[in-house]
Structure formats: C-alpha cells, structure tokens
N, C-alpha and C positions, 0 to 999 in steps of 0.2 A: 729775066730772073731778078728778083729783088734782093739786094744786099743789105743785111741787117747786122748792126754792131750792138752787142750787149755788154754793158758795164755791170759787172756783178755776176759771180758764178756760184751763187748759193742756190737754195731750192727753187726760188722763183726764176732766176736766170737760166738754170739748166732745164727747167720745165718749159719755159718760153722757147728755148732753143728747139725742143722737141716739137712744139706746136708749129713753129716757123718752118722747120725741116719737113713736116708733113705737108706743108703748103708748097714745097719746092724752093724755098728761099735759101740763099747762102748765108750762113751765120758765122760770125767771128766774135770771139770774146776779147774785151779790152780790159786789162788789169788797171787797178787804181793808179799804179805807178806809170802807166802808159797814156793816161788821159790827155796830157798836154801834147803828145807827139803822135798819137795814133792816126791812121788813115781810116776814116769812118765811112760806113755804107750809107745807103739812101735813108735808112731809118736807124735811129740810135735809141736804144731802150736803156733807161736807167733803172736797173733791177737792184737797187740799193736801199738801205733804210733812209727814211726822211732826213735825218740830220746830215747825211752825206751830200745832199743835193747842192748846197751852196758851195762846198769845196770843189765838187766836180765842175760846176758851172764856172767857177773862177779859174780852174786849171785849164779847161777846154778853150776858153776865150772864143775867138772867132771861128774855131773849128766846127761849131754847131750852126754857124750862120747859114740860113737857107735850108737847113735839114729839118726833117721831122724828128722831134725828140719826144719820146714817150715817157711820161712820169707814171710809175706804177705804185707810188708810195701812199701810205696812210700815215698821217702825223699822229703817232701813238707813242707814249712813253712806255716802252715794253717792261720797264722795271715795276711799274704800277698798273699797267694795262689800262691807263686812262688816256683819253684823247688830248692832244695838245692844241691850244688855241693858236691859230695862224693869223697874223694881222692882215695879210693880203686876202683872207677868206678861204684859201685852199693852198695846199702845197704846190699844185700846178700853176696857180696864179702867181705865187711867189717865184717859182722857177721861170715863168715867162718874163717876169720883170728882170731877172738876172741875166737872161739870154734873149734880149728883145728881137734879135734878128733871126731867131730860130722859130719853128712852128711847133709849139708845145701841144701835145695831145695827151689827155688823161685816159688811161685804159688799164685793165688787168688788176686794178686795186680791189675790185669786188670779187676776185677769183682766188681760190687757193691753188697752190702749186700742183697738187695731185690732180685737180680737175683740168688744169691746163695740159699736163703731161698725158693724161688718159683721153682727154676730149669728152669726158662724161662727168656728170654730177650724180653722186650716189649710185654709180654703176648703171644708170638707166636713161638719163636725159642728156642731150647734147649741151656742152658748155655754152653759156651765154656770156658774151663779152660786150660791155658798154664802152662806148668811145665818145669823148667830148673834146671839142677844140674849136678854135676860131678860123682856122684855115681849111676850107673845104677839100682842097687837093691833098693836104696832109692826112686828114681824116680818112679820105677815100683810099689813099695808098696803104694805110694800116688796115683798114676794114677789108680791103681786097685780099690781103695776105691772110688775115684771120679767117675770113670766109673760106678761102681755099684750103685751110687746115681742117675744115669740117665743123668748126664752131659756128654758132649763130651770133651775128653782130647786130647791135642796137645802137643807133645814133642817138646819144643822149643830149645833143645840142651843143651850145657854145661852151667855151672853157669855164664860164660861170657855173655850169652844172657840176664841175669838179667838187664843189663844196658838198653837195648832196651825195655824190658818189663816195667821197671820203667818209661821210657819216655812215653810209650803208656798209662800206668796207670795215669800218670800226665795229659796227654792230655784229657783223658776221664773225670777225676775229674774236670778239668778246664771248660770243656764243660757243665757239670752238674751244677757247681757252678755259671756259667753265664746264666743258664737256657736255654741253647741251646738244651739240651736233658734232659729227666727226669732221676731220680735216679733208675728207673725201666728199663731204656734203657741200651744200651752199645754195645760193639763190639761183633760180632758173627763171627766165622770162619766156612767156609763150606769146605767139602772135597768131 
C-alpha cells in the first residue's frame, strides 16, 4: 500500500485525498507548521499555492531526499488572475532546483478539485491526469496510484513539459474564473 503525505488541506488537498483513498493508498495530512519535523510517506504532494513552494522546500530540508514530491501548482497571481513569469521555466523546475535530491513530478495542475474528488469531468468522462518528471520510477509510482483511482493517466514526458502543463492549467483556471466553463468541467484527453 502506498503511503502519501499531503501538505495543504484546502480544496485540492482534500480532493486529492479522496482520489488517493479510492486507489487504496494511505493518506496523511501535514500542516505547514509540521513540515520540518514530519514523517513523510513514499509520495509527498504539495497542495499549496505557488508562493509557498520555496518556504516548504526550505523547511523540509533533507526530509524530501529520495522521495517523490508532486508539485500541483500553477504560478498565477490570484489577485489579478495573470500568470507569473518563472525564471526557471516552470514552478516544478524551480522546485527541483530547491530540492535537488528529491524526485519532483508535475501533476494535477490541469485538474480542478471537483474533477479529482468525483473522478469525472462534466459528470461524464473519466478525469485525465497528466504527469511529467525526470525520474521514471517516481512518475510510475504516482501514475500507478492515479490509475488505481479510476482516472486516466497520461505521461507528458520530462519535467521540461511542466512549462506547457502550467500554461494549460492557467488557461483552464482563467476560463473558469471568467465563467466560460464550470469548476466541474475541464480538459479531458482521449486515447
């Protein structure tokens, strides 16, 4: 059984917990004040806003070494709903530089919380989850859990693809924020 630690208990964190529990994983939440001292599972999910990544990486230190760390963020200024320029190319690449001994995987940033919790997009199609990362074992560990939840997993390639995933995530957020789509809608991939 896979042990998953989630930092962040907002909409995304609680929805991801439902997805992981459908897959039979053991889920624990780690509070922001516990980051430095927590016992982490096999997979650590950072279900926090983009600006919190650097602080969490600094507090966790070597606790993330050798672990699969999942970045779900989209670098967006939520006060203006505009994307933020990230010098490293993506939030995931920036995070990987901060925790070089961890295996950063980008996932869930192109999904809304409601679609993760329900397992469906617009009440009719299975949720599609894109996964990108440089460590094949880390990607497979996450992909296996996601697939076991009933969602469809797509390997988006190396961590470099996080840049495009974040652009897609931003596009979807901006559509929902402007009420062009509902928060229960979203992108679905077919194969």
